[in-house]
C-alpha positions, -999 to +999 in steps of 0.1 A: +129+449+016+150+448+052+114+440+068+113+408+043+147+399+055+140+406+090+112+386+088+131+354+074+157+359+101+134+355+123+114+327+113+148+309+106+160+316+148+124+302+153+127+270+133+164+269+150+148+266+185+122+244+174+143+219+161+170+222+190+140+219+215+128+189+197+161+175+197+168+179+234+132+159+238+143+133+222+177+132+235+160+126+267+140+097+256+175+078+257+181+082+292+191+049+311+169+032+337+176+025+372+173-002+397+148+018+414+111+014+410+103+051+418+124+066+399+117+042+372+076+054+376+085+091+377+104+094+344+073+071+328+050+098+344+071+126+328+070+113+297+038+101+286+015+095+322+001+129+319-021+109+291-058+096+304-050+064+285-016+058+297-023+029+330+005+023+354-008-009+379+017-006+411+013-040+432+034-063+452+048-095+449+042-110+479+061-145+478+090-119+471+086-090+496+091-069+456+073-040+442+064-042+404+044-018+387+025-028+347+026+000+321+001+001+293-019+018+271-057+011+279-078+006+245-044-018+228-036-046+256-057-077+264-069-072+301-077-105+302-042-113+295-033-090+323-056-103+347-050-137+341-013-149+329+005-115+344-012-099+376-027-136+385+004-154+384+029-129+397+013-121+427-005-153+441+013-187+417+051-178+421+051-191+455+041-224+441+066-222+413+097-232+434+098-247+469+132-227+478+121-192+479+154-182+487+168-189+457+139-167+440+145-138+459+183-135+456+180-099+439+203-108+401+180-135+397+147-120+405+137-107+370+145-140+352+124-159+376+095-140+371+104-146+335+114-180+338+085-196+367+053-168+367+050-151+333+026-178+311+030-151+279+045-170+250+062-140+241+087-120+264+120-095+259+143-075+277+146-038+269+177-015+294+166+024+278+138+050+282+135+053+244+131+014+241+105+010+266+088+038+257+083+027+222+070-006+232+046+005+251+031+033+225+033+001+201+008-017+225+030-039+245+034-040+284+057-028+305+069-049+338+088-028+363+103-048+389+119-027+420+158-036+421+163-047+388+173-019+359+158-040+332+124-042+320+106-071+308+079-060+278+050-090+276+035-090+241-005-092+243-022-069+219-058-063+224-068-037+198-102-035+182-094-050+146-112-057+113-119-089+103-109-106+067-132-099+043-129-097+009-113-071-008-133-043-025-111-026-047-101-057-065-132-080-068-126-113-086-151-139-096-131-171-090-105-169-065-099-161-032-126-144-011-097-131+018-081-098+019-052-078+036-061-061+069-048-029+085-032-051+114+008-061+103+007-094+120-019-110+101-014-096+063+025-113+072+002-144+085-024-147+052+010-143+029+026-173+052-006-196+049-001-199+013+039-198+011+052-222+035+086-224+027+117-213+049+133-193+022+104-170+031+123-137+046+108-104+066+130-080+071+112-057+094+115-022+097+104+014+118+091+041+095+083+077+108+103+094+134+072+103+153+047+074+140+072+049+140+050+022+119+061-007+115+074-024+082+083-052+069+099-061+034+095-096+022+114-116-007+121-153-011+157-160-005+170-183-030+150-165-061+151-128-060+176-112-075+200-099-044+205-065-062+170-060-064+164-066-026+193-043-015+182-016-035+148-020-018+166-019+018+184+012+005+155+034-001+136+025+029+164+028+048+167+066+035+136+076+043+131+104+072+099+114+078+078+129+107+050+102+099+043+075+078+003+068+077+003+046+044+014+028+020+012+056-008+038+078+016+064+050+013+053+044-024+061+083-032+092+082-014+110+057-027+096+054-069+121+061-093+105+089-109+081+112-087+067+133-119+061+102-138+022+101-138+023+063-144+026+042-110+066+023-104+052+002-078+024-023-078-004-023-049-033-045-041-052-058-017-048-096-027-023-120-002-031-147-035-012-118-059+014-110-034+025-143-030+024-151-067+049-120-069+070-132-045+073-168-060+079-146-092+109-130-078+094-098-066+096-076-036+067-073-011+069-041+010+041-045+039+031-015+064+013-020+092-020+005+096-031-002+062-044-030+041-026-019+008+006-038+002+034-025-024+053-048-047+084-043-068+093-036-095+064-029-116+056-030-159+035-016-183+022-051-188+017-062-151-008-037-141-028-049-164-030-089-156-054-096-127-050-127-103-079-143-123-064-148-151-042-178-141-074-192-126-094-193-160-082-214-187-055-194-206-081-193-239-104-173-219-079-155-198-058-141-232-088-131-246-097-112-211-063-094-213-066-085-249-100-067-244-080-048-213-056-035-236-081-026-261-097-010-235-067+011-224-065+023-263-103+031-261-102+050-226-067+073-236-081+084-271-115+078-279-124+117-274-093+129-290-103+110-323-138+125-318-127+159-319-095+153-343-120+135-371-152+164-365-124+197-365-100+189-390-101+153-403-143+149-416-128+137-448-119+097-424-153+092-417-173+071-439-203+096-458-236+083-439-214+087-406-210+121-412-240+131-421-255+118-394-229+131-370-241+163-388-274+162-383-271+153-340-248+184-336-273+207-359-279+232-330-251+226-307-235+262-304-204+252-291-173+234-308-158+198-305-135+208-280-157+223-256-180+194-253-154+170-247-140+184-219-178+198-206-186+159-210-155+143-196-155+168-164-187+158-155-180+125-158-151+125-134-172+150-109-196+119-110-171+096-101-154+111-074-186+121-056-199+081-066-166+079-046-173+101-018-211+094-007-224+068+014-221+034-004-260+029-003-264+060-028-230+065-040-237+039-069-273+051-080-261+087-076-238+081-103-254+058-127-289+081-119-270+114-123-251+106-153-280+095-173-302+123-160-268+153-168-264+136-205-301+131-213-301+169-201-275+187-220-282+169-253-319+184-246-308+221-241-284+215-270-252+221-254-234+187-264-245+164-296-260+125-287-225+111-307-204+127-280-219+118-252-222+081-265-183+086-269-180+102-236-195+070-221-178+044-239-145+058-225-155+059-190-168+025-198-137+009-208-115+029-179-138+005-155-121-024-171-087-020-160-078-039-132-053-014-111-065+020-099-033+041-102-030+031-139-068+041-145-056+079-131-030+083-156-050+074-184-077+097-171-048+127-166-034+121-201-065+119-213-065+154-213-037+161-227-046+142-260-080+162-260-059+191-263-038+177-285-065+169-310-087+203-304-051+225-317-031+197-341-057+170-345-047+135-359-013+146-358-013+163-320-026+127-313+005+111-326+029+133-313+015+129-281+017+096-282+051+094-295+062+117-261+043+091-239+062+063-256+096+080-254+087+087-213+079+047-210+108+033-226+134+058-205+111+048-173+121+020-149+112+006-118+141-002-098+164-011-122+138-033-149+124-015-180+086-003-174+079-018-210+101-049-201+096-077-218+091-053-254+121-031-248+142-041-244+134-074-267+127-104-245+103-130-262+107-155-237+089-132-216+062-132-240+043-159-228+027-140-197+023-101-217-002-094-239-017-127-241-014-156-213+002-190-226-011-220-212+008-231-175+022-261-192+044-236-210+057-212-180+082-232-173+107-204-159+107-173-141+105-138-159+139-132-171+135-095-169+140-099-129+170-120-136+159-143-108+185-168-088+167-202-097+144-192-129+129-227-130+097-231-116+083-259-136+095-295-142+085-317-171+045-318-172+033-356-179-005-346-176-030-349-204-039-374-230-019-405-221 
């Protein structure tokens, strides 16, 4: 016991020393820059200059007789821009910018004259602290140090490799745009701007992660989105205190209402058209650099079963497909558990001819139905995971062939019945019909609980499990909006776009559950028969 306390105390002292060192390290980055170029470059070299990808290019502005230096990260900036619009213009072209060189040589005007007469890059800003300077250099910008001035010019000239804009792989549509978000934040904001050319489209920047300094953008429509919702999203974003933010999933887990719930409380998408539609509806979008997945809040259970294609097709086609999705989620959640309950406890509820057929197919199977169901469900989940992790050319083939071979082999060996294979296959197909991946995972998790409940209590176990799920969903909220809205609380005006989608001419107002500032989105329609 004494040894354990001693070990714990030593760990505590070690952590305190580590935190103290980390604090000193971060504190040194906030030092003030000096007027001497040599001193500033020495500080840069001590901070990040030991890395081989850090480039420090010293040169002389001959026309002014001033020493200067460029500091940037190789691979993150455009070298052609450095050569043509910075080096050449400052070293050769500055003398021709103004006939009165003596005025340009004035110490207090050197930086401003270089900024106004020499640099031809469109985006330039000044920084005064070392911390700001290092952050900009590590973010892929160029720092221009000038001898005789403490201010540093930050030149924006990104040149890192990016993925081309292409169709999202996780949300394929038959009818709709073919562009999707990429890993570069500025490109993603541009895709939204192309669709919403409204000055009220507001973007609020943040930097998350004490070490990663990841760029994050909170996007909403001023004049439409509820102010309380915007403030709540900002509050949760500002409270994030973590070392790194590498993907939008980290932000999602840190700002969701109930981390213990299996259901997704924030919607994610790769489609710019879906984000634009949600913004115009009164929701808030969160864009994170280095990931193509954008977060949208708040979310409801019914909206997770909606697809952008529902609004591009005619209303009765979209309504039929949407009803099929609701049926698919019921089959995916309940089919194996219903089979287990009926076979184990309620054979009298099965039609006579069907029960005879099932009994014949189960002849020779040595295991109970619960073992059959769990064995096949686990097998399907393993095949699904293997298909995702394998290379694309063989992943789908392995999934299909593996399912057929294993299913046929299991039936031939007498481990499972053919009816069980049919039920599991129908369940897997139904789970693929769900448009939101996060919801599909939640259903897959709850399916195992339903199977166990059916094995112990039959249909009573299934009903009790449904009641517990319903109670949880009724209590669940997403940024103040009820998860089962517009059904709980009762809001009949929003039913036009829930289970079915009514004609667009009937959806003249935005959802009431979002409490938007401007509810009207369509004026009176005069189309149709004249």
